[in-house]
C-alpha positions as CSV (number, residue, x, y, z in Angstrom):
1,M,-5.6,-12.3,22.2
2,G,-3.2,-13.9,24.6
3,L,-3.0,-10.8,26.8
4,L,-6.8,-10.5,26.7
5,R,-7.2,-14.1,27.9
6,V,-4.8,-13.6,30.8
7,M,-6.6,-10.3,31.8
8,V,-10.0,-11.9,31.6
9,V,-9.0,-15.1,33.5
10,G,-7.0,-13.1,36.1
11,G,-9.9,-10.7,36.6
12,A,-12.3,-13.5,37.1
13,V,-10.0,-15.2,39.7
14,I,-9.6,-12.0,41.6
15,A,-13.3,-11.3,41.5
16,A,-14.0,-14.8,42.9
17,L,-11.4,-14.3,45.7
18,V,-12.8,-10.9,46.7
19,G,-16.3,-12.3,46.7
20,G,-15.2,-15.3,48.8
21,V,-13.5,-13.0,51.3
22,A,-16.5,-10.8,51.6
23,V,-18.8,-13.7,52.3
24,H,-16.4,-15.1,54.9
25,A,-16.1,-11.7,56.6
26,A,-19.9,-11.3,56.7
27,R,-20.2,-14.6,58.5
28,S,-17.3,-14.1,61.0
29,N,-17.5,-12.5,64.4
30,R,-16.2,-9.0,65.1
31,E,-12.7,-10.1,66.2
32,N,-12.1,-12.2,63.2
33,Q,-13.5,-9.4,60.9
34,E,-10.8,-7.0,62.3
35,K,-8.0,-9.5,61.7
36,L,-9.3,-10.4,58.3
37,G,-9.6,-6.7,57.4
38,R,-6.0,-6.0,58.3
39,A,-4.8,-9.0,56.4
40,L,-6.9,-8.0,53.4
41,I,-5.6,-4.5,53.3
42,I,-2.0,-5.5,53.5
43,G,-2.2,-8.6,51.4
44,G,-4.9,-7.8,49.0
45,G,-4.2,-4.0,48.7
46,V,-0.4,-4.0,48.7
47,V,1.3,-7.4,48.3
48,V,-0.9,-9.2,45.7
49,P,-1.3,-6.2,43.4
50,A,2.4,-5.4,43.4
51,F,3.3,-9.0,42.5
52,A,0.5,-9.4,40.0
53,L,1.2,-6.1,38.2
54,A,4.9,-6.8,38.1
55,A,4.4,-10.3,36.6
56,L,2.0,-8.9,34.1
57,L,4.4,-6.2,33.0
58,V,7.3,-8.5,32.6
59,W,5.1,-11.0,30.6
60,S,3.6,-8.3,28.3
61,L,6.6,-6.2,27.5
62,P,7.9,-8.5,24.7
63,M,4.4,-8.1,23.0
64,M,4.8,-4.3,22.8
65,T,7.8,-4.7,20.4
66,A,5.5,-6.3,17.8
67,F,2.8,-3.7,18.3
68,R,5.3,-0.9,17.7
69,A,7.2,-2.5,14.9
70,P,7.0,-1.0,11.4
71,G,4.6,-2.3,8.8
72,D,5.4,-5.3,6.6
73,G,6.9,-3.2,3.8
74,L,4.0,-0.7,3.7
75,R,3.8,2.8,5.2
76,I,0.8,5.1,5.0
77,E,1.0,8.8,5.8
78,V,-2.3,10.3,6.8
79,S,-2.7,14.0,7.3
80,G,-5.9,15.3,9.0
81,E,-6.9,18.7,7.5
82,Q,-10.0,20.9,7.9
83,W,-12.0,18.8,7.1
84,W,-10.7,15.9,5.1
85,W,-7.9,13.3,5.0
86,R,-4.8,13.4,2.8
87,V,-3.5,9.8,2.4
88,R,-0.1,8.9,0.9
89,Y,1.0,5.3,0.3
90,W,4.6,4.5,0.5
91,P,5.2,0.9,-0.8
92,E,8.5,-0.6,0.1
93,G,11.3,0.9,-2.0
94,A,9.1,3.6,-3.5
95,E,10.8,7.0,-4.1
96,T,7.5,8.9,-4.3
97,P,4.2,8.3,-2.6
98,I,0.9,7.4,-4.2
99,E,-1.6,10.0,-3.0
100,T,-5.3,9.7,-2.6
101,A,-7.9,11.2,-0.2
102,N,-10.7,10.3,2.2
103,L,-10.2,6.6,1.7
104,I,-7.9,4.0,3.3
105,V,-7.4,0.6,1.8
106,L,-5.5,-2.0,3.9
107,P,-4.2,-5.5,3.1
108,A,-5.6,-8.3,5.3
109,G,-3.2,-10.3,7.2
110,E,-0.4,-7.7,6.9
111,R,0.9,-5.2,9.4
112,T,0.8,-1.6,8.2
113,E,2.4,1.4,9.8
114,I,0.3,4.6,9.7
115,V,2.2,7.9,10.2
116,L,-0.1,10.7,11.4
117,D,0.2,14.5,11.3
118,S,-1.8,17.7,10.7
119,P,-1.0,21.0,9.1
120,D,-3.7,23.1,10.9
121,V,-5.3,22.0,14.2
122,I,-5.3,18.9,16.4
123,H,-7.3,16.0,14.9
124,S,-7.7,12.5,16.2
125,F,-7.5,9.5,13.9
126,W,-9.8,6.7,14.9
127,I,-10.8,3.4,13.3
128,P,-12.9,1.9,16.2
129,A,-12.8,-1.7,14.8
130,L,-9.0,-1.7,14.4
131,A,-7.4,0.5,17.1
132,G,-7.7,3.2,19.6
133,K,-7.6,7.0,19.0
134,V,-4.3,8.6,18.1
135,D,-4.0,12.4,18.1
136,M,-2.7,14.2,15.0
137,I,-0.7,17.2,16.3
138,P,0.7,20.1,14.2
139,G,4.4,20.0,14.2
140,R,4.6,16.4,15.4
141,R,4.3,12.9,13.9
142,T,2.6,10.1,15.7
143,R,2.4,6.5,14.6
144,L,-0.1,3.7,14.7
145,V,0.4,0.1,13.6
146,V,-2.6,-2.0,12.5
147,E,-2.9,-5.6,11.4
148,P,-6.4,-6.4,10.2
149,Q,-7.0,-10.1,9.8
150,E,-10.1,-10.4,7.7
151,P,-11.6,-8.5,4.7
152,A,-14.1,-6.0,6.0
153,E,-15.7,-2.6,5.3
154,L,-15.0,-0.3,8.3
155,R,-15.5,3.4,9.2
156,G,-13.0,5.9,10.5
157,Q,-13.7,9.2,12.1
158,C,-12.0,12.3,13.5
159,A,-12.5,12.0,17.3
160,E,-11.2,15.4,18.3
161,F,-13.3,18.5,17.8
162,C,-11.4,20.4,15.1
163,G,-13.8,23.1,13.9
164,T,-17.2,23.8,12.3
165,S,-17.4,20.6,10.1
166,H,-15.7,18.3,12.6
167,A,-18.7,15.9,12.4
168,L,-18.4,15.8,8.6
169,M,-15.0,14.3,8.6
170,S,-15.2,10.5,8.3
171,F,-13.5,8.0,6.0
172,P,-14.2,4.5,4.8
173,V,-11.7,1.8,5.5
174,E,-11.6,-1.2,3.2
175,V,-9.7,-4.3,4.2
176,V,-9.1,-6.5,1.2
177,P,-7.0,-9.6,0.4
178,A,-3.4,-9.0,-0.2
179,A,-3.6,-9.8,-3.9
180,A,-6.6,-7.4,-4.4
181,F,-4.7,-4.7,-2.5
182,A,-1.7,-5.0,-4.8
183,G,-4.0,-4.5,-7.8
184,W,-5.8,-1.6,-6.2
185,L,-2.4,0.1,-5.4
186,E,-1.2,-0.4,-9.0
187,R,-4.4,1.2,-10.3
188,E,-4.2,4.0,-7.8
189,A,-0.6,4.8,-9.0
190,A,-1.8,5.2,-12.6
191,H,-2.5,8.6,-14.2
192,A,-6.1,9.7,-14.6
193,A,-8.2,8.3,-17.4
194,A,-8.4,10.6,-20.4
195,A,-11.7,12.5,-20.7
196,E,-14.0,11.0,-23.4
197,P,-15.2,13.1,-26.2
198,G,-18.4,15.0,-25.5
199,P,-19.6,16.3,-22.1
200,A,-16.6,14.8,-20.2
201,E,-14.1,16.5,-22.5
202,A,-16.1,19.8,-22.1
203,G,-16.0,19.3,-18.4
204,A,-12.2,18.8,-18.4
205,E,-11.8,22.2,-20.2
206,L,-14.2,23.8,-17.8
207,F,-12.3,22.3,-14.9
208,S,-9.2,24.0,-16.1
209,A,-10.8,27.3,-17.0
210,L,-12.3,27.6,-13.5
211,G,-8.9,27.2,-12.0
212,C,-9.8,23.9,-10.2
213,G,-6.3,22.7,-11.0
214,G,-4.8,25.4,-8.7
215,C,-6.1,23.4,-5.7
216,H,-6.5,19.9,-7.0
217,N,-4.1,17.5,-8.5
218,V,-5.2,15.2,-11.4
219,R,-2.1,13.2,-12.4
220,G,-1.5,13.1,-16.1
221,T,-3.1,16.5,-16.7
222,G,-2.1,20.1,-16.1
223,A,-3.9,20.1,-12.8
224,D,-1.2,20.0,-10.1
225,G,-2.6,21.8,-7.1
226,V,-1.6,20.6,-3.6
227,I,-4.1,22.5,-1.4
228,G,-7.2,20.3,-1.8
229,P,-7.7,16.5,-2.2
230,D,-6.1,14.7,-5.1
231,L,-8.8,13.9,-7.7
232,T,-6.9,11.5,-10.0
233,H,-9.3,8.6,-9.1
234,F,-12.1,10.6,-7.6
235,A,-14.9,8.5,-9.1
236,S,-13.7,5.3,-7.5
237,R,-14.2,6.7,-4.0
238,P,-17.4,5.9,-2.2
239,S,-18.1,9.4,-0.8
240,I,-17.8,13.1,-1.5
241,G,-16.3,15.6,1.0
242,A,-14.9,13.1,3.5
243,G,-18.1,11.1,4.0
244,T,-20.4,14.0,3.7
245,L,-22.4,12.8,0.7
246,P,-22.5,9.6,-1.4
247,N,-20.4,9.7,-4.6
248,E,-23.4,9.9,-6.9
249,P,-24.2,12.4,-9.8
250,E,-27.1,14.2,-8.0
251,A,-25.1,14.4,-4.7
252,L,-22.1,15.7,-6.7
253,R,-24.3,18.4,-8.3
254,L,-25.4,19.5,-4.8
255,W,-21.8,19.6,-3.6
256,L,-20.6,21.7,-6.5
257,A,-23.5,24.1,-6.4
258,T,-23.8,24.6,-2.6
259,T,-20.5,23.5,-1.2
260,G,-20.5,25.9,1.8
261,K,-24.0,24.9,2.8
262,V,-23.3,21.2,2.6
263,K,-20.1,21.5,4.6
264,P,-19.9,24.8,6.5
265,D,-16.6,26.8,6.4
266,V,-15.0,24.4,3.9
267,M,-12.3,26.1,1.9
268,M,-13.6,25.0,-1.5
269,P,-15.8,27.7,-3.2
270,S,-19.3,26.9,-4.4
271,F,-20.0,27.0,-8.1
272,G,-23.7,27.8,-7.9
273,M,-23.2,30.4,-10.7
274,L,-22.8,27.7,-13.2
275,G,-25.7,26.7,-15.4
276,A,-27.1,23.2,-15.6
277,P,-25.2,22.3,-18.8
278,E,-21.9,23.4,-17.2
279,L,-22.6,21.4,-14.1
280,D,-23.5,18.4,-16.1
281,A,-20.2,18.7,-18.0
282,L,-18.2,19.0,-14.8
283,I,-20.0,16.0,-13.3
284,A,-19.4,13.9,-16.5
285,Y,-15.6,14.7,-16.3
286,L,-15.3,13.9,-12.5
287,A,-17.4,10.7,-13.0
288,G,-14.8,9.6,-15.5
289,L,-11.8,9.9,-13.1
290,R,-11.6,6.3,-12.1
């Protein structure tokens, strides 16, 4: 905010000076206008900008160190993939990450380092309310440091055209108090809840029989795929398919039965061949993954 105030006040002063010179020049005779013009070009176009920009650079350089510093003990790795977001949390001292997908939760009042990459094409990570766009480039790692101050519900989006379903690649960002964040992270690190007897248990068996575990990971079960999103706590996420549909039973039914129509060219196959009872069982199982 200090830099912003200086820029606003400085811009206002310069605008006032330019306006004053213009008014004075308009009221002066031709000879004075030529002298004033030369002085304005040399002073206003060369001398003043050089000194002003140099002073601003020297004053603002120390601030950049804070903006580029690592997070306060928290690092998040976000991978942009066609067309969803793989998110890994690395708490301070952790030996393995806590993986989730299509959702970013941040602690308010703390600085977080976000490490960005992509395994396929160039994506662009953008949370308009927090920071500018940062490209996610295959083979490279870029970094972004954010420090949200107040709890809020925000929205992020891929800002670089990355293929057919580029527009269907958003993610919610939840900024929560530090204590609530610690509780969320602890729950996120836990294994999936066991399927309850009945439809959910049948859905778990169907999930395994269909080979869903070859692409998706559900911690604490035999599903250990790494191609698609981690589904361990799928039901706690607000959306399906990276913001494509709300995470509700009927929307989930539509997603499972017509995946390619809902999100064109997505890698996940559709399961429209399943009957209503089978879809109900799958939905019951996924709805229990909290």
